[in-house]
PDB file with SEQRES, HELIX, SHEET and CRYST1 records, atoms N, CA, C and O in Angstrom:
SEQRES   1 A   86  MET LEU ARG TYR VAL LEU GLU ILE VAL PRO PRO GLU ILE          
SEQRES   2 A   86  ASP ILE MET VAL LYS GLU ALA ARG LYS ILE ASN GLY VAL          
SEQRES   3 A   86  LEU SER SER ARG MET THR GLY CYS GLY PHE GLY GLY SER          
SEQRES   4 A   86  THR ILE SER LEU ILE LYS GLU GLU ALA ILE TYR THR PHE          
SEQRES   5 A   86  VAL GLU GLN MET SER GLU ILE TYR GLU PHE GLU THR ASP          
SEQRES   6 A   86  VAL LYS ASN SER PHE TYR ILE ALA ASN ILE GLY ASP GLU          
SEQRES   7 A   86  VAL PHE LYS LEU TYR GLU LEU GLU                              
HELIX    1 AA1 PRO A   11  ALA A   20  1                                  10    
HELIX    2 AA2 GLU A   46  ALA A   48  5                                   3    
HELIX    3 AA3 ILE A   49  THR A   64  1                                  16    
SHEET    1 AA1 2 VAL A  26  THR A  32  0                                        
SHEET    2 AA1 2 SER A  39  ILE A  44 -1                                        
CRYST1    1.000    1.000    1.000  90.00  90.00  90.00 P 1           1          
ATOM      1  N   MET A   1       0.809  -1.187   0.000  1.00  0.00           N  
ATOM      2  CA  MET A   1       0.000   0.000   0.000  1.00  0.00           C  
ATOM      3  C   MET A   1       0.859   1.261   0.000  1.00  0.00           C  
ATOM      4  O   MET A   1       0.593   2.186  -0.767  1.00  0.00           O  
ATOM      5  N   LEU A   2       1.882   1.311   0.845  1.00  0.00           N  
ATOM      6  CA  LEU A   2       2.702   2.521   0.915  1.00  0.00           C  
ATOM      7  C   LEU A   2       3.340   2.856  -0.431  1.00  0.00           C  
ATOM      8  O   LEU A   2       3.412   4.022  -0.817  1.00  0.00           O  
ATOM      9  N   ARG A   3       3.801   1.830  -1.141  1.00  0.00           N  
ATOM     10  CA  ARG A   3       4.458   2.076  -2.423  1.00  0.00           C  
ATOM     11  C   ARG A   3       3.456   2.471  -3.501  1.00  0.00           C  
ATOM     12  O   ARG A   3       3.665   3.453  -4.214  1.00  0.00           O  
ATOM     13  N   TYR A   4       2.373   1.713  -3.623  1.00  0.00           N  
ATOM     14  CA  TYR A   4       1.483   1.884  -4.766  1.00  0.00           C  
ATOM     15  C   TYR A   4       0.381   2.922  -4.544  1.00  0.00           C  
ATOM     16  O   TYR A   4       0.035   3.651  -5.474  1.00  0.00           O  
ATOM     17  N   VAL A   5      -0.158   3.000  -3.374  1.00  0.00           N  
ATOM     18  CA  VAL A   5      -1.269   3.918  -3.131  1.00  0.00           C  
ATOM     19  C   VAL A   5      -0.763   5.294  -2.709  1.00  0.00           C  
ATOM     20  O   VAL A   5      -1.143   6.309  -3.292  1.00  0.00           O  
ATOM     21  N   LEU A   6       0.098   5.321  -1.689  1.00  0.00           N  
ATOM     22  CA  LEU A   6       0.575   6.599  -1.165  1.00  0.00           C  
ATOM     23  C   LEU A   6       1.845   7.096  -1.844  1.00  0.00           C  
ATOM     24  O   LEU A   6       2.195   8.271  -1.732  1.00  0.00           O  
ATOM     25  N   GLU A   7       2.531   6.203  -2.546  1.00  0.00           N  
ATOM     26  CA  GLU A   7       3.762   6.526  -3.283  1.00  0.00           C  
ATOM     27  C   GLU A   7       4.798   7.220  -2.397  1.00  0.00           C  
ATOM     28  O   GLU A   7       5.351   8.257  -2.765  1.00  0.00           O  
ATOM     29  N   ILE A   8       5.056   6.625  -1.208  1.00  0.00           N  
ATOM     30  CA  ILE A   8       6.010   7.243  -0.280  1.00  0.00           C  
ATOM     31  C   ILE A   8       7.230   6.368  -0.008  1.00  0.00           C  
ATOM     32  O   ILE A   8       7.991   6.644   0.918  1.00  0.00           O  
ATOM     33  N   VAL A   9       7.423   5.325  -0.796  1.00  0.00           N  
ATOM     34  CA  VAL A   9       8.599   4.472  -0.625  1.00  0.00           C  
ATOM     35  C   VAL A   9       9.707   4.982  -1.544  1.00  0.00           C  
ATOM     36  O   VAL A   9       9.566   4.930  -2.766  1.00  0.00           O  
ATOM     37  N   PRO A  10      10.802   5.473  -0.972  1.00  0.00           N  
ATOM     38  CA  PRO A  10      11.879   5.995  -1.810  1.00  0.00           C  
ATOM     39  C   PRO A  10      12.618   4.873  -2.541  1.00  0.00           C  
ATOM     40  O   PRO A  10      12.606   3.727  -2.091  1.00  0.00           O  
ATOM     41  N   PRO A  11      13.258   5.195  -3.659  1.00  0.00           N  
ATOM     42  CA  PRO A  11      13.968   4.181  -4.443  1.00  0.00           C  
ATOM     43  C   PRO A  11      15.050   3.470  -3.646  1.00  0.00           C  
ATOM     44  O   PRO A  11      15.322   2.296  -3.899  1.00  0.00           O  
ATOM     45  N   GLU A  12      15.675   4.151  -2.688  1.00  0.00           N  
ATOM     46  CA  GLU A  12      16.728   3.523  -1.881  1.00  0.00           C  
ATOM     47  C   GLU A  12      16.197   2.327  -1.088  1.00  0.00           C  
ATOM     48  O   GLU A  12      16.887   1.321  -0.926  1.00  0.00           O  
ATOM     49  N   ILE A  13      14.984   2.450  -0.606  1.00  0.00           N  
ATOM     50  CA  ILE A  13      14.373   1.354   0.146  1.00  0.00           C  
ATOM     51  C   ILE A  13      14.081   0.187  -0.792  1.00  0.00           C  
ATOM     52  O   ILE A  13      14.321  -0.967  -0.439  1.00  0.00           O  
ATOM     53  N   ASP A  14      13.573   0.475  -1.967  1.00  0.00           N  
ATOM     54  CA  ASP A  14      13.325  -0.585  -2.944  1.00  0.00           C  
ATOM     55  C   ASP A  14      14.626  -1.312  -3.297  1.00  0.00           C  
ATOM     56  O   ASP A  14      14.636  -2.536  -3.429  1.00  0.00           O  
ATOM     57  N   ILE A  15      15.707  -0.574  -3.449  1.00  0.00           N  
ATOM     58  CA  ILE A  15      17.012  -1.177  -3.753  1.00  0.00           C  
ATOM     59  C   ILE A  15      17.419  -2.123  -2.624  1.00  0.00           C  
ATOM     60  O   ILE A  15      17.817  -3.262  -2.869  1.00  0.00           O  
ATOM     61  N   MET A  16      17.316  -1.638  -1.384  1.00  0.00           N  
ATOM     62  CA  MET A  16      17.722  -2.449  -0.234  1.00  0.00           C  
ATOM     63  C   MET A  16      16.928  -3.751  -0.156  1.00  0.00           C  
ATOM     64  O   MET A  16      17.511  -4.819   0.028  1.00  0.00           O  
ATOM     65  N   VAL A  17      15.634  -3.671  -0.292  1.00  0.00           N  
ATOM     66  CA  VAL A  17      14.792  -4.870  -0.181  1.00  0.00           C  
ATOM     67  C   VAL A  17      15.065  -5.819  -1.341  1.00  0.00           C  
ATOM     68  O   VAL A  17      15.246  -7.019  -1.136  1.00  0.00           O  
ATOM     69  N   LYS A  18      15.095  -5.292  -2.541  1.00  0.00           N  
ATOM     70  CA  LYS A  18      15.317  -6.126  -3.729  1.00  0.00           C  
ATOM     71  C   LYS A  18      16.657  -6.847  -3.653  1.00  0.00           C  
ATOM     72  O   LYS A  18      16.729  -8.051  -3.899  1.00  0.00           O  
ATOM     73  N   GLU A  19      17.704  -6.131  -3.318  1.00  0.00           N  
ATOM     74  CA  GLU A  19      19.041  -6.728  -3.268  1.00  0.00           C  
ATOM     75  C   GLU A  19      19.202  -7.657  -2.063  1.00  0.00           C  
ATOM     76  O   GLU A  19      19.881  -8.679  -2.163  1.00  0.00           O  
ATOM     77  N   ALA A  20      18.598  -7.322  -0.944  1.00  0.00           N  
ATOM     78  CA  ALA A  20      18.693  -8.177   0.245  1.00  0.00           C  
ATOM     79  C   ALA A  20      18.106  -9.553  -0.043  1.00  0.00           C  
ATOM     80  O   ALA A  20      18.673 -10.569   0.360  1.00  0.00           O  
ATOM     81  N   ARG A  21      16.999  -9.589  -0.723  1.00  0.00           N  
ATOM     82  CA  ARG A  21      16.322 -10.865  -1.006  1.00  0.00           C  
ATOM     83  C   ARG A  21      17.135 -11.771  -1.925  1.00  0.00           C  
ATOM     84  O   ARG A  21      16.844 -12.963  -2.021  1.00  0.00           O  
ATOM     85  N   LYS A  22      18.124 -11.245  -2.586  1.00  0.00           N  
ATOM     86  CA  LYS A  22      18.979 -12.046  -3.470  1.00  0.00           C  
ATOM     87  C   LYS A  22      20.108 -12.756  -2.714  1.00  0.00           C  
ATOM     88  O   LYS A  22      20.728 -13.676  -3.247  1.00  0.00           O  
ATOM     89  N   ILE A  23      20.372 -12.336  -1.487  1.00  0.00           N  
ATOM     90  CA  ILE A  23      21.520 -12.856  -0.739  1.00  0.00           C  
ATOM     91  C   ILE A  23      21.145 -14.161  -0.053  1.00  0.00           C  
ATOM     92  O   ILE A  23      20.115 -14.263   0.613  1.00  0.00           O  
ATOM     93  N   ASN A  24      22.002 -15.145  -0.231  1.00  0.00           N  
ATOM     94  CA  ASN A  24      21.798 -16.446   0.377  1.00  0.00           C  
ATOM     95  C   ASN A  24      21.788 -16.307   1.901  1.00  0.00           C  
ATOM     96  O   ASN A  24      22.706 -15.716   2.471  1.00  0.00           O  
ATOM     97  N   GLY A  25      20.781 -16.836   2.554  1.00  0.00           N  
ATOM     98  CA  GLY A  25      20.669 -16.737   3.997  1.00  0.00           C  
ATOM     99  C   GLY A  25      19.676 -15.688   4.456  1.00  0.00           C  
ATOM    100  O   GLY A  25      19.345 -15.625   5.640  1.00  0.00           O  
ATOM    101  N   VAL A  26      19.194 -14.862   3.537  1.00  0.00           N  
ATOM    102  CA  VAL A  26      18.164 -13.872   3.884  1.00  0.00           C  
ATOM    103  C   VAL A  26      16.803 -14.546   3.735  1.00  0.00           C  
ATOM    104  O   VAL A  26      16.445 -15.027   2.659  1.00  0.00           O  
ATOM    105  N   LEU A  27      16.057 -14.571   4.829  1.00  0.00           N  
ATOM    106  CA  LEU A  27      14.744 -15.216   4.823  1.00  0.00           C  
ATOM    107  C   LEU A  27      13.644 -14.258   4.401  1.00  0.00           C  
ATOM    108  O   LEU A  27      12.652 -14.665   3.796  1.00  0.00           O  
ATOM    109  N   SER A  28      13.827 -12.970   4.726  1.00  0.00           N  
ATOM    110  CA  SER A  28      12.825 -11.968   4.394  1.00  0.00           C  
ATOM    111  C   SER A  28      13.431 -10.578   4.532  1.00  0.00           C  
ATOM    112  O   SER A  28      14.381 -10.381   5.289  1.00  0.00           O  
ATOM    113  N   SER A  29      12.884  -9.627   3.807  1.00  0.00           N  
ATOM    114  CA  SER A  29      13.315  -8.237   3.922  1.00  0.00           C  
ATOM    115  C   SER A  29      12.163  -7.344   3.495  1.00  0.00           C  
ATOM    116  O   SER A  29      11.440  -7.651   2.547  1.00  0.00           O  
ATOM    117  N   ARG A  30      11.998  -6.225   4.213  1.00  0.00           N  
ATOM    118  CA  ARG A  30      10.920  -5.294   3.874  1.00  0.00           C  
ATOM    119  C   ARG A  30      11.202  -3.925   4.473  1.00  0.00           C  
ATOM    120  O   ARG A  30      12.081  -3.766   5.319  1.00  0.00           O  
ATOM    121  N   MET A  31      10.442  -2.951   4.018  1.00  0.00           N  
ATOM    122  CA  MET A  31      10.539  -1.605   4.577  1.00  0.00           C  
ATOM    123  C   MET A  31       9.918  -1.607   5.967  1.00  0.00           C  
ATOM    124  O   MET A  31       8.973  -2.350   6.235  1.00  0.00           O  
ATOM    125  N   THR A  32      10.453  -0.776   6.841  1.00  0.00           N  
ATOM    126  CA  THR A  32       9.842  -0.570   8.144  1.00  0.00           C  
ATOM    127  C   THR A  32       9.713   0.934   8.367  1.00  0.00           C  
ATOM    128  O   THR A  32      10.469   1.713   7.786  1.00  0.00           O  
ATOM    129  N   GLY A  33       8.797   1.333   9.173  1.00  0.00           N  
ATOM    130  CA  GLY A  33       8.536   2.755   9.339  1.00  0.00           C  
ATOM    131  C   GLY A  33       7.390   3.157   8.433  1.00  0.00           C  
ATOM    132  O   GLY A  33       6.617   2.311   7.982  1.00  0.00           O  
ATOM    133  N   CYS A  34       7.282   4.435   8.171  1.00  0.00           N  
ATOM    134  CA  CYS A  34       6.122   4.898   7.399  1.00  0.00           C  
ATOM    135  C   CYS A  34       6.529   5.575   6.094  1.00  0.00           C  
ATOM    136  O   CYS A  34       5.812   6.446   5.601  1.00  0.00           O  
ATOM    137  N   GLY A  35       7.661   5.188   5.534  1.00  0.00           N  
ATOM    138  CA  GLY A  35       8.052   5.757   4.253  1.00  0.00           C  
ATOM    139  C   GLY A  35       8.815   7.054   4.419  1.00  0.00           C  
ATOM    140  O   GLY A  35       9.253   7.395   5.518  1.00  0.00           O  
ATOM    141  N   PHE A  36       8.970   7.768   3.331  1.00  0.00           N  
ATOM    142  CA  PHE A  36       9.701   9.037   3.305  1.00  0.00           C  
ATOM    143  C   PHE A  36      11.115   8.875   3.861  1.00  0.00           C  
ATOM    144  O   PHE A  36      11.575   9.716   4.634  1.00  0.00           O  
ATOM    145  N   GLY A  37      11.789   7.830   3.483  1.00  0.00           N  
ATOM    146  CA  GLY A  37      13.142   7.564   3.986  1.00  0.00           C  
ATOM    147  C   GLY A  37      13.154   6.212   4.623  1.00  0.00           C  
ATOM    148  O   GLY A  37      13.374   5.205   3.950  1.00  0.00           O  
ATOM    149  N   GLY A  38      12.922   6.170   5.910  1.00  0.00           N  
ATOM    150  CA  GLY A  38      12.726   4.918   6.601  1.00  0.00           C  
ATOM    151  C   GLY A  38      13.916   3.979   6.601  1.00  0.00           C  
ATOM    152  O   GLY A  38      15.052   4.379   6.345  1.00  0.00           O  
ATOM    153  N   SER A  39      13.631   2.746   6.887  1.00  0.00           N  
ATOM    154  CA  SER A  39      14.640   1.708   7.028  1.00  0.00           C  
ATOM    155  C   SER A  39      14.075   0.419   6.476  1.00  0.00           C  
ATOM    156  O   SER A  39      12.897   0.326   6.134  1.00  0.00           O  
ATOM    157  N   THR A  40      14.939  -0.567   6.399  1.00  0.00           N  
ATOM    158  CA  THR A  40      14.472  -1.907   6.093  1.00  0.00           C  
ATOM    159  C   THR A  40      14.789  -2.791   7.276  1.00  0.00           C  
ATOM    160  O   THR A  40      15.675  -2.491   8.076  1.00  0.00           O  
ATOM    161  N   ILE A  41      14.063  -3.874   7.376  1.00  0.00           N  
ATOM    162  CA  ILE A  41      14.346  -4.900   8.374  1.00  0.00           C  
ATOM    163  C   ILE A  41      14.431  -6.219   7.623  1.00  0.00           C  
ATOM    164  O   ILE A  41      13.589  -6.540   6.784  1.00  0.00           O  
ATOM    165  N   SER A  42      15.468  -6.969   7.950  1.00  0.00           N  
ATOM    166  CA  SER A  42      15.688  -8.235   7.263  1.00  0.00           C  
ATOM    167  C   SER A  42      15.874  -9.343   8.280  1.00  0.00           C  
ATOM    168  O   SER A  42      16.548  -9.163   9.294  1.00  0.00           O  
ATOM    169  N   LEU A  43      15.281 -10.474   8.007  1.00  0.00           N  
ATOM    170  CA  LEU A  43      15.443 -11.663   8.821  1.00  0.00           C  
ATOM    171  C   LEU A  43      16.503 -12.515   8.132  1.00  0.00           C  
ATOM    172  O   LEU A  43      16.324 -12.968   7.001  1.00  0.00           O  
ATOM    173  N   ILE A  44      17.619 -12.724   8.846  1.00  0.00           N  
ATOM    174  CA  ILE A  44      18.794 -13.337   8.230  1.00  0.00           C  
ATOM    175  C   ILE A  44      19.289 -14.485   9.089  1.00  0.00           C  
ATOM    176  O   ILE A  44      19.316 -14.378  10.315  1.00  0.00           O  
ATOM    177  N   LYS A  45      19.679 -15.577   8.460  1.00  0.00           N  
ATOM    178  CA  LYS A  45      20.306 -16.670   9.199  1.00  0.00           C  
ATOM    179  C   LYS A  45      21.604 -16.154   9.811  1.00  0.00           C  
ATOM    180  O   LYS A  45      22.323 -15.369   9.194  1.00  0.00           O  
ATOM    181  N   GLU A  46      21.895 -16.602  11.025  1.00  0.00           N  
ATOM    182  CA  GLU A  46      23.050 -16.089  11.761  1.00  0.00           C  
ATOM    183  C   GLU A  46      24.352 -16.203  10.971  1.00  0.00           C  
ATOM    184  O   GLU A  46      25.179 -15.291  11.002  1.00  0.00           O  
ATOM    185  N   GLU A  47      24.536 -17.299  10.274  1.00  0.00           N  
ATOM    186  CA  GLU A  47      25.787 -17.501   9.534  1.00  0.00           C  
ATOM    187  C   GLU A  47      25.916 -16.576   8.315  1.00  0.00           C  
ATOM    188  O   GLU A  47      26.986 -16.505   7.711  1.00  0.00           O  
ATOM    189  N   ALA A  48      24.854 -15.877   7.952  1.00  0.00           N  
ATOM    190  CA  ALA A  48      24.882 -15.001   6.775  1.00  0.00           C  
ATOM    191  C   ALA A  48      24.967 -13.517   7.130  1.00  0.00           C  
ATOM    192  O   ALA A  48      24.980 -12.674   6.233  1.00  0.00           O  
ATOM    193  N   ILE A  49      25.025 -13.181   8.424  1.00  0.00           N  
ATOM    194  CA  ILE A  49      24.971 -11.772   8.831  1.00  0.00           C  
ATOM    195  C   ILE A  49      26.104 -10.952   8.223  1.00  0.00           C  
ATOM    196  O   ILE A  49      25.852  -9.914   7.612  1.00  0.00           O  
ATOM    197  N   TYR A  50      27.339 -11.398   8.380  1.00  0.00           N  
ATOM    198  CA  TYR A  50      28.456 -10.590   7.896  1.00  0.00           C  
ATOM    199  C   TYR A  50      28.498 -10.519   6.375  1.00  0.00           C  
ATOM    200  O   TYR A  50      28.888  -9.496   5.811  1.00  0.00           O  
ATOM    201  N   THR A  51      28.099 -11.595   5.708  1.00  0.00           N  
ATOM    202  CA  THR A  51      27.997 -11.564   4.244  1.00  0.00           C  
ATOM    203  C   THR A  51      26.948 -10.539   3.825  1.00  0.00           C  
ATOM    204  O   THR A  51      27.164  -9.760   2.897  1.00  0.00           O  
ATOM    205  N   PHE A  52      25.822 -10.548   4.513  1.00  0.00           N  
ATOM    206  CA  PHE A  52      24.748  -9.605   4.219  1.00  0.00           C  
ATOM    207  C   PHE A  52      25.232  -8.160   4.369  1.00  0.00           C  
ATOM    208  O   PHE A  52      25.052  -7.343   3.466  1.00  0.00           O  
ATOM    209  N   VAL A  53      25.838  -7.856   5.501  1.00  0.00           N  
ATOM    210  CA  VAL A  53      26.302  -6.489   5.764  1.00  0.00           C  
ATOM    211  C   VAL A  53      27.334  -6.066   4.733  1.00  0.00           C  
ATOM    212  O   VAL A  53      27.285  -4.947   4.222  1.00  0.00           O  
ATOM    213  N   GLU A  54      28.254  -6.942   4.432  1.00  0.00           N  
ATOM    214  CA  GLU A  54      29.311  -6.641   3.463  1.00  0.00           C  
ATOM    215  C   GLU A  54      28.719  -6.341   2.084  1.00  0.00           C  
ATOM    216  O   GLU A  54      29.028  -5.319   1.473  1.00  0.00           O  
ATOM    217  N   GLN A  55      27.870  -7.243   1.608  1.00  0.00           N  
ATOM    218  CA  GLN A  55      27.287  -7.081   0.273  1.00  0.00           C  
ATOM    219  C   GLN A  55      26.342  -5.885   0.205  1.00  0.00           C  
ATOM    220  O   GLN A  55      26.381  -5.118  -0.757  1.00  0.00           O  
ATOM    221  N   MET A  56      25.503  -5.723   1.209  1.00  0.00           N  
ATOM    222  CA  MET A  56      24.547  -4.618   1.183  1.00  0.00           C  
ATOM    223  C   MET A  56      25.255  -3.271   1.308  1.00  0.00           C  
ATOM    224  O   MET A  56      24.815  -2.287   0.714  1.00  0.00           O  
ATOM    225  N   SER A  57      26.334  -3.216   2.067  1.00  0.00           N  
ATOM    226  CA  SER A  57      27.111  -1.971   2.162  1.00  0.00           C  
ATOM    227  C   SER A  57      27.633  -1.558   0.796  1.00  0.00           C  
ATOM    228  O   SER A  57      27.512  -0.401   0.394  1.00  0.00           O  
ATOM    229  N   GLU A  58      28.213  -2.516   0.092  1.00  0.00           N  
ATOM    230  CA  GLU A  58      28.761  -2.231  -1.242  1.00  0.00           C  
ATOM    231  C   GLU A  58      27.666  -1.814  -2.222  1.00  0.00           C  
ATOM    232  O   GLU A  58      27.804  -0.819  -2.933  1.00  0.00           O  
ATOM    233  N   ILE A  59      26.591  -2.574  -2.250  1.00  0.00           N  
ATOM    234  CA  ILE A  59      25.497  -2.294  -3.185  1.00  0.00           C  
ATOM    235  C   ILE A  59      24.884  -0.927  -2.914  1.00  0.00           C  
ATOM    236  O   ILE A  59      24.698  -0.132  -3.835  1.00  0.00           O  
ATOM    237  N   TYR A  60      24.569  -0.656  -1.653  1.00  0.00           N  
ATOM    238  CA  TYR A  60      23.897   0.591  -1.302  1.00  0.00           C  
ATOM    239  C   TYR A  60      24.779   1.794  -1.614  1.00  0.00           C  
ATOM    240  O   TYR A  60      24.307   2.785  -2.171  1.00  0.00           O  
ATOM    241  N   GLU A  61      26.059   1.711  -1.257  1.00  0.00           N  
ATOM    242  CA  GLU A  61      26.954   2.835  -1.526  1.00  0.00           C  
ATOM    243  C   GLU A  61      27.127   3.047  -3.030  1.00  0.00           C  
ATOM    244  O   GLU A  61      27.186   4.185  -3.494  1.00  0.00           O  
ATOM    245  N   PHE A  62      27.209   1.958  -3.786  1.00  0.00           N  
ATOM    246  CA  PHE A  62      27.332   2.074  -5.247  1.00  0.00           C  
ATOM    247  C   PHE A  62      26.083   2.724  -5.846  1.00  0.00           C  
ATOM    248  O   PHE A  62      26.187   3.598  -6.708  1.00  0.00           O  
ATOM    249  N   GLU A  63      24.911   2.299  -5.392  1.00  0.00           N  
ATOM    250  CA  GLU A  63      23.651   2.783  -5.960  1.00  0.00           C  
ATOM    251  C   GLU A  63      23.289   4.199  -5.515  1.00  0.00           C  
ATOM    252  O   GLU A  63      22.646   4.933  -6.266  1.00  0.00           O  
ATOM    253  N   THR A  64      23.692   4.593  -4.301  1.00  0.00           N  
ATOM    254  CA  THR A  64      23.206   5.857  -3.743  1.00  0.00           C  
ATOM    255  C   THR A  64      24.297   6.868  -3.410  1.00  0.00           C  
ATOM    256  O   THR A  64      24.000   8.039  -3.171  1.00  0.00           O  
ATOM    257  N   ASP A  65      25.551   6.434  -3.391  1.00  0.00           N  
ATOM    258  CA  ASP A  65      26.670   7.281  -2.987  1.00  0.00           C  
ATOM    259  C   ASP A  65      26.599   7.663  -1.503  1.00  0.00           C  
ATOM    260  O   ASP A  65      27.142   8.691  -1.098  1.00  0.00           O  
ATOM    261  N   VAL A  66      25.938   6.842  -0.707  1.00  0.00           N  
ATOM    262  CA  VAL A  66      25.774   7.074   0.729  1.00  0.00           C  
ATOM    263  C   VAL A  66      26.176   5.802   1.470  1.00  0.00           C  
ATOM    264  O   VAL A  66      25.833   4.694   1.057  1.00  0.00           O  
ATOM    265  N   LYS A  67      26.916   5.981   2.584  1.00  0.00           N  
ATOM    266  CA  LYS A  67      27.241   4.820   3.417  1.00  0.00           C  
ATOM    267  C   LYS A  67      26.038   4.468   4.278  1.00  0.00           C  
ATOM    268  O   LYS A  67      25.315   5.344   4.753  1.00  0.00           O  
ATOM    269  N   ASN A  68      25.839   3.179   4.469  1.00  0.00           N  
ATOM    270  CA  ASN A  68      24.682   2.700   5.204  1.00  0.00           C  
ATOM    271  C   ASN A  68      25.071   2.290   6.614  1.00  0.00           C  
ATOM    272  O   ASN A  68      26.245   2.032   6.878  1.00  0.00           O  
ATOM    273  N   SER A  69      24.112   2.226   7.517  1.00  0.00           N  
ATOM    274  CA  SER A  69      24.315   1.735   8.882  1.00  0.00           C  
ATOM    275  C   SER A  69      23.497   0.470   9.074  1.00  0.00           C  
ATOM    276  O   SER A  69      22.413   0.325   8.508  1.00  0.00           O  
ATOM    277  N   PHE A  70      24.021  -0.437   9.868  1.00  0.00           N  
ATOM    278  CA  PHE A  70      23.327  -1.684  10.136  1.00  0.00           C  
ATOM    279  C   PHE A  70      23.233  -1.897  11.637  1.00  0.00           C  
ATOM    280  O   PHE A  70      24.199  -1.668  12.365  1.00  0.00           O  
ATOM    281  N   TYR A  71      22.084  -2.329  12.093  1.00  0.00           N  
ATOM    282  CA  TYR A  71      21.858  -2.685  13.488  1.00  0.00           C  
ATOM    283  C   TYR A  71      21.492  -4.161  13.517  1.00  0.00           C  
ATOM    284  O   TYR A  71      20.624  -4.607  12.767  1.00  0.00           O  
ATOM    285  N   ILE A  72      22.148  -4.909  14.374  1.00  0.00           N  
ATOM    286  CA  ILE A  72      21.921  -6.343  14.441  1.00  0.00           C  
ATOM    287  C   ILE A  72      21.297  -6.680  15.788  1.00  0.00           C  
ATOM    288  O   ILE A  72      21.767  -6.225  16.830  1.00  0.00           O  
ATOM    289  N   ALA A  73      20.240  -7.477  15.759  1.00  0.00           N  
ATOM    290  CA  ALA A  73      19.554  -7.863  16.998  1.00  0.00           C  
ATOM    291  C   ALA A  73      19.296  -9.362  16.997  1.00  0.00           C  
ATOM    292  O   ALA A  73      19.005  -9.964  15.963  1.00  0.00           O  
ATOM    293  N   ASN A  74      19.410  -9.934  18.155  1.00  0.00           N  
ATOM    294  CA  ASN A  74      18.993 -11.312  18.379  1.00  0.00           C  
ATOM    295  C   ASN A  74      17.759 -11.277  19.252  1.00  0.00           C  
ATOM    296  O   ASN A  74      17.587 -10.355  20.048  1.00  0.00           O  
ATOM    297  N   ILE A  75      16.913 -12.254  19.114  1.00  0.00           N  
ATOM    298  CA  ILE A  75      15.723 -12.310  19.947  1.00  0.00           C  
ATOM    299  C   ILE A  75      16.159 -12.405  21.404  1.00  0.00           C  
ATOM    300  O   ILE A  75      16.873 -13.333  21.783  1.00  0.00           O  
ATOM    301  N   GLY A  76      15.731 -11.445  22.218  1.00  0.00           N  
ATOM    302  CA  GLY A  76      16.040 -11.445  23.633  1.00  0.00           C  
ATOM    303  C   GLY A  76      17.348 -10.766  23.986  1.00  0.00           C  
ATOM    304  O   GLY A  76      17.627 -10.573  25.170  1.00  0.00           O  
ATOM    305  N   ASP A  77      18.159 -10.396  23.007  1.00  0.00           N  
ATOM    306  CA  ASP A  77      19.423  -9.720  23.273  1.00  0.00           C  
ATOM    307  C   ASP A  77      19.298  -8.238  22.999  1.00  0.00           C  
ATOM    308  O   ASP A  77      18.290  -7.773  22.467  1.00  0.00           O  
ATOM    309  N   GLU A  78      20.325  -7.504  23.365  1.00  0.00           N  
ATOM    310  CA  GLU A  78      20.372  -6.085  23.049  1.00  0.00           C  
ATOM    311  C   GLU A  78      20.664  -5.891  21.566  1.00  0.00           C  
ATOM    312  O   GLU A  78      21.228  -6.769  20.913  1.00  0.00           O  
ATOM    313  N   VAL A  79      20.279  -4.747  21.052  1.00  0.00           N  
ATOM    314  CA  VAL A  79      20.592  -4.374  19.677  1.00  0.00           C  
ATOM    315  C   VAL A  79      21.925  -3.642  19.703  1.00  0.00           C  
ATOM    316  O   VAL A  79      22.187  -2.857  20.613  1.00  0.00           O  
ATOM    317  N   PHE A  80      22.769  -3.897  18.706  1.00  0.00           N  
ATOM    318  CA  PHE A  80      24.014  -3.152  18.618  1.00  0.00           C  
ATOM    319  C   PHE A  80      24.233  -2.683  17.199  1.00  0.00           C  
ATOM    320  O   PHE A  80      23.753  -3.296  16.246  1.00  0.00           O  
ATOM    321  N   LYS A  81      24.956  -1.598  17.068  1.00  0.00           N  
ATOM    322  CA  LYS A  81      25.249  -1.036  15.759  1.00  0.00           C  
ATOM    323  C   LYS A  81      26.570  -1.608  15.279  1.00  0.00           C  
ATOM    324  O   LYS A  81      27.564  -1.596  16.005  1.00  0.00           O  
ATOM    325  N   LEU A  82      26.575  -2.101  14.070  1.00  0.00           N  
ATOM    326  CA  LEU A  82      27.781  -2.640  13.472  1.00  0.00           C  
ATOM    327  C   LEU A  82      28.444  -1.530  12.681  1.00  0.00           C  
ATOM    328  O   LEU A  82      27.976  -1.165  11.603  1.00  0.00           O  
ATOM    329  N   TYR A  83      29.525  -0.995  13.207  1.00  0.00           N  
ATOM    330  CA  TYR A  83      30.184   0.151  12.567  1.00  0.00           C  
ATOM    331  C   TYR A  83      31.071  -0.283  11.419  1.00  0.00           C  
ATOM    332  O   TYR A  83      31.042   0.332  10.352  1.00  0.00           O  
ATOM    333  N   GLU A  84      31.850  -1.315  11.609  1.00  0.00           N  
ATOM    334  CA  GLU A  84      32.703  -1.778  10.528  1.00  0.00           C  
ATOM    335  C   GLU A  84      32.929  -3.271  10.667  1.00  0.00           C  
ATOM    336  O   GLU A  84      32.881  -3.822  11.766  1.00  0.00           O  
ATOM    337  N   LEU A  85      33.169  -3.899   9.565  1.00  0.00           N  
ATOM    338  CA  LEU A  85      33.408  -5.344   9.567  1.00  0.00           C  
ATOM    339  C   LEU A  85      34.832  -5.628  10.018  1.00  0.00           C  
ATOM    340  O   LEU A  85      35.754  -4.863   9.735  1.00  0.00           O  
ATOM    341  N   GLU A  86      34.994  -6.734  10.721  1.00  0.00           N  
ATOM    342  CA  GLU A  86      36.332  -7.133  11.147  1.00  0.00           C  
ATOM    343  C   GLU A  86      36.940  -8.056  10.132  1.00  0.00           C  
ATOM    344  O   GLU A  86      38.072  -8.508  10.307  1.00  0.00           O  
TER     345      GLU A  86                                                      
END                                                                             
C-alpha cells in the first residue's frame, strides 16, 4: 500500500529490499517505518549476517553514494550497531 497507493517508498528502500532478497541466507526483507526515507528490516540466518552487511554496504553505496548503517539484533538480546566489519 505505501508504495502503490501513497507513493512514499523511496527508491533507496526498494534497492535495499530487492538486493537483500537475493543474498543467500536472507529469509525476508521489507521496509519498516512509514516511508519518506525509513529503514528496512531483514530476517537473516546467523551464519549469513556478515555476508549480508558486506554485500549490502557495497550495493547501497554504489547505488546511492551514501554509506549505510546496520543494526543487528537477536531475539532477547540487546541491539548493537555494526560500525565496521572485522
